[in-house]
C-alpha positions as CSV (number, residue, x, y, z in Angstrom):
1,M,-96.9,-43.3,35.1
2,D,-96.6,-46.9,34.3
3,E,-97.0,-49.2,31.9
4,N,-100.0,-51.8,31.5
5,A,-100.0,-55.1,30.1
6,N,-100.7,-53.6,26.6
7,G,-98.0,-51.4,25.9
8,L,-99.9,-48.4,26.9
9,V,-98.4,-45.6,29.7
10,V,-101.4,-45.0,32.0
11,D,-101.1,-41.9,33.7
12,A,-101.6,-41.2,37.8
13,I,-105.4,-39.7,36.4
14,G,-106.3,-43.1,35.0
15,G,-106.0,-41.8,31.4
16,S,-103.9,-43.6,28.6
17,S,-101.8,-42.7,25.8
18,Y,-100.2,-44.5,23.2
19,S,-96.5,-45.4,23.8
20,A,-93.6,-45.4,21.6
21,S,-94.1,-48.5,19.9
22,V,-97.5,-47.7,18.7
23,L,-95.8,-44.3,16.9
24,E,-93.2,-47.0,15.8
25,A,-95.3,-49.6,14.4
26,A,-97.3,-46.2,12.8
27,I,-94.7,-44.4,11.3
28,L,-93.1,-48.3,10.1
29,G,-96.5,-48.9,8.6
30,V,-95.8,-45.4,6.1
31,L,-92.4,-45.7,5.0
32,P,-92.5,-48.3,2.5
33,I,-95.0,-45.8,1.2
34,V,-92.5,-43.1,1.0
35,V,-89.6,-45.0,0.0
36,I,-91.5,-46.1,-3.2
37,A,-92.8,-42.4,-3.9
38,L,-88.9,-41.1,-3.2
39,L,-88.4,-43.9,-5.8
40,W,-90.8,-43.1,-8.0
41,V,-90.4,-39.5,-8.3
42,G,-86.3,-39.8,-8.3
43,I,-86.1,-42.0,-11.4
44,R,-89.3,-40.3,-13.5
45,G,-87.2,-37.3,-12.7
46,I,-84.0,-38.8,-14.0
47,R,-85.6,-40.7,-17.1
48,R,-87.8,-36.9,-18.0
49,G,-85.6,-34.4,-16.5
50,Q,-84.5,-31.6,-19.1
51,D,-82.6,-29.2,-16.4
52,P,-79.9,-30.4,-14.7
53,T,-81.1,-29.3,-11.7
54,T,-84.3,-31.4,-11.9
55,R,-81.9,-34.6,-12.5
56,L,-79.5,-33.7,-9.5
57,A,-82.8,-33.7,-7.1
58,A,-84.1,-36.8,-8.7
59,K,-81.1,-38.7,-8.4
60,G,-81.1,-37.0,-4.6
61,A,-84.5,-38.4,-3.9
62,V,-83.4,-41.9,-5.1
63,V,-80.3,-41.1,-2.4
64,A,-82.9,-40.7,0.1
65,A,-84.8,-43.6,-0.5
66,S,-81.9,-45.5,-0.4
67,I,-80.7,-44.0,3.0
68,I,-84.1,-44.6,4.6
69,L,-84.1,-48.3,3.9
70,L,-80.5,-48.5,4.8
71,T,-81.8,-47.0,8.3
72,I,-84.9,-49.4,8.3
73,A,-82.4,-52.4,7.8
74,L,-80.5,-50.9,10.6
75,G,-83.2,-49.7,12.6
76,M,-83.9,-53.7,13.4
77,L,-80.6,-54.1,15.1
78,M,-80.8,-51.0,16.8
79,P,-83.8,-49.5,18.1
80,V,-82.6,-46.1,18.5
81,V,-82.3,-45.5,15.0
82,F,-85.4,-44.4,15.0
83,L,-84.2,-41.3,16.1
84,L,-82.0,-41.0,13.0
85,L,-84.7,-41.7,10.7
86,M,-87.0,-38.8,12.0
87,F,-84.0,-36.9,11.7
88,E,-83.5,-38.1,7.7
89,F,-86.9,-37.0,7.5
90,A,-86.9,-33.8,8.9
91,L,-83.5,-33.2,7.0
92,F,-85.1,-34.1,3.6
93,G,-88.3,-32.6,4.1
94,T,-86.4,-29.0,4.6
95,L,-84.4,-29.5,1.8
96,F,-87.2,-30.4,-0.7
97,W,-88.8,-27.3,0.7
98,V,-86.0,-25.0,-0.3
99,W,-85.4,-26.5,-3.5
100,M,-88.9,-25.9,-4.7
101,L,-88.7,-22.0,-3.4
102,I,-85.6,-21.7,-5.0
103,D,-86.9,-23.1,-8.0
104,C,-90.1,-21.2,-8.0
105,V,-88.6,-17.9,-7.1
106,T,-85.8,-18.3,-10.0
107,N,-88.4,-19.8,-12.6
108,E,-91.8,-18.8,-12.5
109,S,-92.4,-15.7,-14.7
110,N,-93.1,-12.3,-13.1
111,I,-96.6,-11.9,-15.6
112,G,-99.5,-11.1,-13.1
113,N,-98.8,-12.0,-9.3
114,D,-98.1,-16.3,-10.0
115,K,-94.4,-15.9,-8.6
116,L,-95.7,-14.2,-5.4
117,I,-98.1,-15.9,-4.4
118,W,-96.5,-19.7,-4.8
119,V,-93.9,-17.9,-3.1
120,I,-96.2,-17.1,-0.1
121,I,-97.7,-20.5,-0.2
122,I,-94.6,-22.6,-0.2
123,L,-93.4,-20.3,2.3
124,F,-96.1,-20.6,4.8
125,T,-97.5,-24.0,4.3
126,N,-94.0,-25.6,4.4
127,L,-93.4,-29.2,3.2
128,M,-97.0,-29.4,1.9
129,G,-96.4,-26.3,0.2
130,A,-93.5,-27.3,-1.6
131,L,-95.5,-30.6,-2.3
132,L,-98.2,-29.0,-4.1
133,Y,-95.9,-26.7,-6.4
134,Y,-94.1,-29.6,-7.5
135,F,-97.2,-31.8,-8.7
136,V,-99.7,-29.2,-9.3
137,R,-97.9,-25.7,-10.8
138,R,-94.6,-27.0,-11.7
139,P,-95.3,-29.6,-14.6
140,T,-97.6,-26.8,-16.2
141,R,-94.9,-24.3,-16.3
142,L,-92.4,-26.7,-17.8
143,S,-94.7,-27.9,-20.7
144,L,-95.7,-24.1,-21.2
145,A,-91.8,-23.7,-21.7
């Protein structure tokens, strides 16, 4: 495999695949959206959060956005920091997933199968299920309480 003039990696058969620079550019294009979303969720949670767990998680979202911004700034100086950024996304995603799973198990009502269904959704769809629970079910549960 060698690299052609466009930065694409060409294999022996003649096909091509994207190089790491294209992937990095795509991820860096999405990063501002992720950082803005984290800051928005964090500030909204700090302002409107009634229970201490929500306020703590909101502060965690603001800290996560700050760490990502710092990593981007360092990444401009050292290209190896891109791997650190991917590790941060994996870590923050896992922490959010665990938080939503614990929130569902401890706070959902035992009436009907709501708790079981949401736990299964969060367990098997991982981060997407946790986001779905956070934005769809959790606000309605908090408004009913």
